[in-house]
C-alpha positions in Angstrom: -15.7 -30.6 57.1 -18.6 -31.6 59.2 -19.4 -27.8 60.0 -19.1 -27.4 55.8 -21.7 -30.4 54.7 -24.4 -28.8 57.5 -23.8 -25.5 56.0 -24.0 -26.8 52.7 -27.1 -28.7 53.4 -28.9 -25.8 55.1 -27.5 -23.6 52.1 -29.5 -25.4 49.8 -32.0 -26.4 51.3 -33.1 -23.0 51.7 -32.3 -21.8 48.2 -34.5 -25.4 46.7 -37.7 -24.1 49.4 -37.6 -20.8 47.3 -37.9 -22.4 44.0 -41.0 -24.4 46.1 -42.2 -21.5 46.8 -42.2 -20.4 43.2 -44.2 -23.1 41.9 -46.9 -23.3 44.6 -47.3 -19.8 44.4 -47.7 -20.0 40.4 -49.6 -23.1 41.2 -52.3 -21.2 43.5 -52.6 -18.4 41.2 -53.8 -20.5 38.4 -55.6 -22.3 41.0 -57.3 -19.2 42.3 -58.2 -17.7 38.6 -59.8 -20.5 37.4 -61.9 -21.1 40.6 -65.1 -20.9 39.0 -67.0 -22.2 42.6 -65.9 -19.0 44.1 -66.8 -16.9 41.3 -70.4 -18.3 41.1 -70.6 -17.8 45.1 -69.4 -13.6 44.7 -71.9 -13.4 42.1 -75.0 -14.8 44.3 -73.7 -12.6 47.2 -73.8 -9.4 45.0 -76.3 -10.2 42.5 -79.4 -9.7 45.0 -79.7 -6.0 44.5 -79.2 -6.4 40.9 -81.3 -3.7 39.0 -81.8 -4.5 35.1 -78.6 -2.3 34.1 -76.1 -3.9 36.6 -77.4 -7.4 35.2 -76.1 -6.7 32.0 -73.4 -5.2 33.0 -72.5 -8.2 34.8 -72.9 -10.4 32.0 -71.4 -8.0 29.3 -67.6 -8.4 31.6 -68.4 -12.1 32.3 -68.5 -12.9 28.2 -65.4 -9.9 28.0 -63.6 -11.6 30.7 -63.9 -15.0 29.1 -63.3 -13.6 25.6 -59.5 -12.3 26.5 -59.0 -15.9 27.9 -60.2 -17.5 25.2 -58.2 -14.9 23.1 -54.6 -15.9 25.2 -55.2 -19.5 25.4 -55.8 -19.3 21.3 -52.2 -17.5 20.9 -50.4 -19.9 23.1 -52.0 -22.7 20.7 -50.6 -20.9 17.8 -47.4 -19.8 19.2 -46.9 -23.5 20.0 -47.8 -25.1 16.4 -46.0 -22.0 14.4 -42.7 -24.0 16.4 -43.4 -27.0 15.4 -43.9 -26.0 12.2 -40.6 -24.2 12.5 -39.0 -26.9 13.7 -40.7 -29.3 11.5 -39.2 -27.4 8.5 -35.4 -27.0 10.0 -35.4 -30.6 10.5 -36.5 -31.1 6.1 -34.0 -28.6 5.6 -31.1 -30.5 7.1 -32.6 -33.9 5.7 -33.0 -32.5 1.8 -29.3 -30.7 2.0 -28.0 -34.1 3.2 -29.7 -35.8 0.5 -28.1 -32.8 -1.9 -24.7 -33.7 -0.5 -25.5 -37.6 -1.1 -26.1 -36.7 -4.5 -22.9 -34.9 -5.0 -20.9 -37.4 -3.8 -22.5 -40.3 -6.4 -22.3 -37.4 -9.1 -18.5 -37.3 -8.4 -18.4 -40.8 -8.1 -19.2 -41.6 -11.7 -17.9 -38.4 -13.3 -14.6 -40.2 -11.8 -15.7 -43.6 -12.8 -16.3 -42.6 -16.4 -13.1 -40.7 -17.0 -11.1 -43.6 -15.8 -13.1 -45.6 -18.5 -12.7 -42.9 -21.2 -8.8 -43.4 -20.5 -8.9 -46.6 -20.7 -10.1 -46.7 -24.2 -8.3 -44.5 -25.1 -4.8 -46.4 -23.9 -6.9 -49.3 -26.0 -6.5 -47.2 -28.8 -2.9 -46.2 -28.5 -3.4 -42.9 -28.7 -2.0 -40.0 -26.4 -3.9 -39.1 -23.3 -4.6 -35.2 -24.8 -5.7 -36.9 -28.4 -9.2 -35.3 -28.0 -9.0 -32.3 -26.2 -11.4 -33.4 -24.1 -10.1 -33.0 -20.2 -10.5 -35.5 -17.6 -10.8 -35.1 -14.2 -6.8 -35.9 -13.0 -5.8 -33.3 -16.0 -5.4 -35.8 -18.9 -7.6 -35.9 -21.8 -9.9 -38.3 -23.8 -11.2 -38.5 -27.2 -14.2 -40.4 -27.3 -17.3 -39.6 -29.5 -20.7 -37.9 -27.9 -22.0 -41.8 -29.0 -19.1 -43.6 -26.9 -19.9 -41.3 -23.8 -23.3 -42.3 -24.1 -21.8 -46.4 -23.9 -23.1 -46.6 -27.5 -19.7 -48.0 -28.2 -19.3 -45.8 -31.3 -15.6 -46.1 -32.8 -12.8 -43.9 -31.6 -12.8 -40.0 -33.3 -9.0 -38.7 -33.7 -9.6 -35.2 -33.7 -6.3 -33.7 -33.1 -3.8 -33.6 -35.7 -0.2 -34.0 -35.4 -0.1 -29.9 -35.7 -2.4 -29.8 -32.4 -5.2 -28.5 -34.3 -8.7 -30.0 -33.0 -10.3 -31.5 -36.6 -13.9 -30.8 -36.6 -16.8 -30.1 -38.6 -18.3 -27.7 -35.7 -18.2 -24.3 -35.9 -18.0 -22.2 -32.8 -17.4 -18.9 -33.8 -20.7 -18.0 -35.9 -20.5 -14.0 -35.9 -16.2 -14.1 -36.8 -17.4 -16.9 -39.5 -19.7 -14.2 -41.5 -17.2 -11.6 -41.0 -14.8 -13.8 -43.0 -17.5 -14.6 -45.5 -18.3 -11.0 -46.0 -14.7 -9.5 -46.7 -13.8 -12.2 -48.9 -15.8 -10.3 -51.8 -15.3 -6.9 -50.1 -14.2 -3.6 -51.8 -13.1 -0.6 -49.7 -14.3 2.5 -50.3 -12.6 5.3 -52.2 -10.6 7.0 -49.4 -10.5 11.1 -48.8 -6.5 11.3 -48.9 -6.1 14.7 -49.6 -8.1 16.1 -46.5 -6.0 18.1 -43.8 -6.7 17.6 -39.9 -8.2 21.8 -39.7 -10.3 20.5 -42.7 -11.1 17.6 -41.0 -12.4 19.4 -38.0 -14.3 21.8 -39.5 -16.2 19.4 -41.9 -17.1 17.2 -39.1 -18.7 20.0 -37.1 -20.5 21.3 -40.0 -21.9 17.4 -40.9 -22.7 17.4 -36.6 -24.8 20.4 -37.4 -26.2 20.1 -40.7 -27.1 16.4 -40.6 -27.3 15.6 -37.0 -28.6 18.9 -34.9 -25.5 18.4 -32.4 -23.4 21.3 -32.2 -19.5 21.1 -30.6 -17.1 23.7 -30.3 -13.9 23.5 -32.4 -11.9 23.1 -29.6 -14.0 19.9 -28.5 -13.4 18.3 -32.0 -9.3 19.3 -31.6 -9.1 17.5 -28.0 -11.0 14.6 -29.7 -8.3 13.9 -32.6 -5.5 15.2 -30.1 -7.0 12.5 -27.7 -7.0 9.6 -30.2 -3.3 10.1 -31.7 -2.0 10.1 -28.1 -4.0 7.0 -26.8 -6.5 4.3 -27.4 -8.5 4.7 -25.1 -10.7 8.5 -24.2 -13.1 9.0 -21.7 -15.7 11.9 -22.3 -16.5 12.7 -18.9 -18.9 15.6 -17.5 -22.4 16.2 -16.8 -25.2 14.6 -18.8 -26.7 15.9 -21.9 -23.6 17.8 -23.0 -23.3 15.3 -26.1 -20.3 12.8 -24.6 -22.4 9.7 -26.2 -23.4 11.8 -29.3 -19.6 12.6 -30.0 -18.4 9.1 -31.2 -21.4 7.8 -32.7 -21.9 11.3 -34.4 -17.9 11.1 -35.9 -18.7 7.4 -36.7 -21.8 8.3 -39.3 -19.4 11.1 -40.3 -17.2 8.7 -41.5 -19.6 5.9 -43.0 -18.6 3.7 -40.2 -21.4 3.0 -37.4 -19.8 3.0 -33.8 -19.9 -0.1 -31.9 -22.3 0.7 -28.6 -21.1 -1.2 -25.6 -23.7 -0.4 -22.8 -22.1 -1.0 -20.0 -24.1 -2.9 -16.8 -23.8 -2.8 -12.9 -23.3 -6.7 -13.1 -19.8 -6.6 -14.8 -17.1 -7.9 -13.6 -14.6 -9.4 -15.1 -14.1 -9.5 -19.8 -16.2 -12.0 -20.6 -19.0 -9.4 -20.7 -16.9 -7.6 -22.9 -15.8 -10.0 -25.6 -17.9 -12.6 -25.0 -17.2 -16.6 -23.2 -17.2 -20.3 -24.7 -20.0 -22.3 -23.0 -18.8 -25.8 -22.5 -22.5 -27.2 -22.8 -23.0 -26.1 -26.0 -19.3 -26.0 -27.6 -20.5 -22.4 -29.2 -18.8 -19.3 -27.8 -20.7 -16.8 -27.0 -19.8 -13.3 -29.6 -20.1 -10.0 -28.3 -20.6 -7.0 -30.7 -17.1 -5.5 -29.5 -14.8 -9.1 -30.4 -16.6 -8.9 -33.7 -15.8 -5.5 -34.4 -12.1 -6.0 -33.2 -11.8 -8.7 -35.3 -13.4 -7.0 -38.5 -11.2 -4.1 -37.9 -8.1 -6.5 -38.8 -9.7 -7.0 -42.7 -10.0 -3.1 -42.9 -8.6 0.5 -43.1 -11.5 2.3 -41.7 -11.2 4.2 -38.5 -13.0 1.9 -36.3 -14.5 3.4 -32.3 -16.2 1.1 -29.8 -18.3 2.8 -27.1 -18.3 2.1 -23.6 -21.6 4.1 -22.9 -21.7 4.7 -19.1 -18.6 3.0 -18.4 -18.4 3.6 -15.0 -21.1 2.2 -14.0 -19.6 -0.7 -13.0 -16.0 -1.2 -11.9 -13.4 -0.4 -15.4 -10.9 -2.4 -13.8 -12.2 -5.3 -13.5 -14.0 -6.0 -17.4 -11.2 -3.6 -18.7 -8.0 -4.7 -16.9 -6.8 -6.8 -19.8 -7.2 -4.6 -22.7 -5.4 -2.1 -20.3 -2.7 -4.2 -20.1 -2.2 -4.9 -23.6 -2.7 -1.5 -24.8 0.0 -0.6 -22.6 2.6 -2.6 -24.3 5.5 -0.6 -26.6 5.5 -3.2 -29.0 1.8 -3.3 -31.6 2.8 -6.5 -32.7 2.2 -7.9 -29.2 -1.2 -6.6 -29.2 -3.3 -10.0 -28.5 -6.4 -11.1 -26.9 -6.8 -14.6 -25.3 -10.1 -15.8 -27.0 -9.6 -19.3 -26.7 -6.8 -22.1 -25.1 -6.9 -24.6 -28.5 -7.6 -24.2 -31.7 -10.2 -25.9 -34.5 -10.0 -26.4 -38.0 -13.0 -24.3 -38.5 -12.2 -21.6 -36.4 -12.2 -18.1 -38.1 -9.1 -17.2 -40.4 -7.5 -14.5 -38.6 -7.8 -16.1 -34.7 -4.2 -17.0 -34.2 -4.0 -19.9 -32.1 -6.9 -19.0 -30.3 -5.8 -15.4 -30.2 -7.1 -12.0 -31.8 -5.2 -9.3 -32.9 -5.8 -6.2 -31.3 -5.3 -3.5 -34.6 -4.1 -0.1 -34.7 -7.2 1.4 -36.1 -9.7 1.2 -33.5 -10.5 3.4 -30.6 -12.2 2.8 -27.2 -14.4 5.8 -26.1 -15.7 5.7 -22.5 -18.7 8.4 -21.3 -18.4 8.5 -17.4 -21.0 10.5 -15.2 -19.9 11.5 -11.8 -22.6 10.9 -9.2 -23.5 8.5 -6.6 -24.8 5.9 -9.0 -21.4 5.2 -10.4 -17.9 4.1 -9.0 -14.9 6.9 -9.0 -12.1 5.7 -12.2 -8.9 4.6 -10.3 -5.1 6.5 -11.4 -4.3 3.0 -13.2 -7.3 4.1 -15.8 -6.6 8.1 -15.9 -3.4 7.8 -16.6 -3.8 5.3 -19.6 -6.5 7.2 -20.9 -7.0 10.9 -22.5 -9.9 12.6 -20.4 -12.0 15.4 -22.3 -14.4 17.2 -20.0 -17.7 17.9 -21.3 -19.4 20.3 -18.8 -21.4 22.6 -21.7 -24.1 22.2 -23.9 -23.1 22.9 -27.3 -24.2 26.5 -29.4 -26.5 26.8 -32.2 -25.0 27.5 -35.4 -25.4 27.7 -39.0 -23.7 25.5 -41.3 -23.8 24.1 -45.2 -24.8 21.1 -45.7 -21.9 18.9 -44.8 -22.6 15.3 -46.3 -20.3 12.2 -44.6 -16.7 11.0 -46.0 -14.5 8.3 -46.0 -11.2 8.4 -43.9 -8.7 5.4 -44.1 -6.6 4.8 -40.9 -3.6 4.9 -43.0 -4.4 8.8 -44.0 -5.2 9.9 -40.7 -1.9 8.4 -38.8 -0.2 9.6 -41.7 -1.4 13.3 -40.3 -0.8 12.0 -36.9 2.5 11.7 -37.7 3.3 14.8 -39.9 2.0 16.9 -36.9 4.4 15.0 -34.2 7.2 16.2 -36.7 5.9 19.8 -37.5 4.8 21.2 -34.1 6.5 19.7 -31.3 6.3 20.7 -27.8 9.2 23.9 -28.1 12.0 23.8 -26.0 10.6 26.8 -24.1 7.6 25.2 -22.8 8.9 22.2 -22.4 11.6 23.5 -19.9 9.2 25.3 -18.2 7.3 21.9 -17.6 10.0 20.3 -16.4 10.0 23.5 -13.8 6.4 22.9 -12.8 6.9 19.0 -12.3 10.0 19.9 -10.0 7.9 22.1 -7.7 5.0 19.9 -8.1 7.3 17.2 -6.5 9.0 19.4 -4.0 5.6 21.5 -2.5 3.1 18.5 -3.0 4.7 15.4 -3.3 3.0 14.4 -6.7 5.0 13.8 -10.0 4.1 14.0 -13.9 5.4 10.7 -14.8 7.3 9.6 -18.3 3.9 8.4 -19.3 2.0 11.3 -19.0 4.3 13.6 -20.6 4.7 10.8 -23.5 1.3 11.1 -24.2 1.8 15.1 -24.0 3.9 14.9 -26.7 1.7 13.1 -29.0 -1.5 15.4 -27.7 -0.3 18.9 -28.0 1.5 18.9 -31.7 -1.9 17.1 -33.0 -3.9 19.6 -31.3 -1.9 22.5 -32.9 -2.2 21.1 -36.3 -5.9 20.8 -35.6 -5.7 24.9 -35.4 -4.9 25.1 -31.4 -2.7 26.9 -29.7 0.2 24.9 -27.9 -0.2 26.5 -24.5 -3.6 25.6 -24.5 -2.7 21.9 -25.1 -0.2 22.0 -22.6 -2.7 23.7 -20.4 -5.7 20.8 -20.9 -3.3 17.8 -20.3 -1.8 19.7 -16.7 -5.5 19.6 -16.0 -7.6 16.7 -16.7 -4.5 14.3 -16.2 -1.8 16.0 -13.4 -3.4 18.4 -11.3 -6.4 15.7 -11.2 -4.4 13.7 -9.0 -4.7 16.5 -6.5 -8.5 15.0 -5.2 -6.5 12.0 -3.7 -4.5 15.0 -1.2 -5.6 16.6 2.0 -6.3 19.3 0.2 -8.2 21.4 3.6 -4.4 21.5 4.6 -3.1 22.2 1.2 -5.1 25.3 0.4 -1.8 27.6 0.5 0.1 25.5 -1.6 -2.5 25.8 -4.4 -2.7 29.0 -4.0 1.1 29.2 -4.6 1.0 26.9 -7.5 -1.2 28.9 -9.5 0.6 31.9 -8.8 4.0 29.8 -9.7 2.0 28.7 -13.5 1.1 32.5 -14.1 5.2 33.5 -12.7 6.5 31.3 -15.5 3.6 30.8 -18.3 2.8 34.5 -18.5 -0.9 35.9 -17.2 -4.1 34.6 -18.7 -2.0 31.8 -20.1 -2.7 28.5 -18.3 -6.7 29.2 -18.0 -7.8 25.9 -17.2 -5.4 24.9 -15.0 -5.5 27.4 -13.0 -9.6 27.3 -12.8 -9.4 23.6 -11.6 -7.0 24.8 -9.1 -9.0 27.4 -7.7 -12.1 24.8 -8.0 -10.1 22.7 -5.6 -9.7 25.4 -3.3 -12.9 26.1 -2.8 -14.7 22.8 -2.6 -12.1 21.5 -0.2 
């Protein structure tokens, strides 16, 4: 043990000598740097033989050295001051945060005390805790007026009737109340109930050309109307400048019922951006034009369009999620949107228990660009929608001057139903579609799905009724709703399968048929 202690003492002594040498050396270096007396002696020794130029250069050298040391000293002082200010700022921020936390605790304590006082007053009046519809911190409710809440001792105001309706003289839906007042004296227009689908295609095309200088191919209008027959959500996609926004806009002008345009913003995250929200501070509902259009559609027999412009500049699955679920319900009587959780006596007439009915005479048209500034539209949205590709600008043509018209929803719906009965997909083509489905499942593990087949059975008959060909309608649905799913596969490893699929389509449907699908599959082969 004594040997170890001797070794440890010698070892640590030697190490400490090194630290002492460093400190002595640092001190000696500083002493030598600032040894002004030695600098003076050296200058006296060498300055005896100086010429005039040597004196000037020596003075300049001394000034330069002094300036460098002054600059170093200034930077050191500046760094120390900044560090002191930084530490002071951190301490001040910590104190401020602590003070904010203390104030928050006091506010929460005061709010709890206020709720307890309100609950006591409610119990003294012999009313149930939920009598006024004012939520407390513990989930109960208060029936105090503004005066009581401010400590003025006002009388308790019963706010809820036995039916659960809050009795009040305030209005929280100003725009929807305006709609109610408007339709009290509304007289519907004289609808043209003798028009056919082919006539509708021609008249709208000529109207867009003659009155709005917009040029559409008949096929585009047929696809648009067929999409309206198959789903309530249509996605117009393609390059910029091909008329995606102008198509629903001009169709609204043609029917003399302007399309409601909602410009989607990148910040949209939930349904409140689209339908509005109840402001607890002002006690008013911030209504949007979309909500107003949905509500007013319950009153009329018009064909109502809502345009979601640049719909994929934000995630569609976020702000439109609830509507996607509603539109998927098989029973249209259940299409209701929850707006507010309670009922006021002054609420709009057609707001049923805080819910608004989504009528059948309204469609949602979205425009989508596919570039770096937008989000990809998911399969969930595509499956519920009918995509329409607008990839080319319309070619100008001569058209007679065509005025707008009044088209009732009931007549348009009747035209769709007649087309379903008159132009169902032939059994031969249904069998070919089934064979194609089995081939795609076996080779590519992708199935058509019942929803898409249902939409196809609605889309194709109306497309044919508008003047199109049955195989062209089937071709379009397959290309935009089935084969589009292939983009999520590893296509670099499936080039041969895609080539075989093109050959199989040609085999069962014939040459020079299904051109849309084959062109799309060939494009996929080149891209991947």
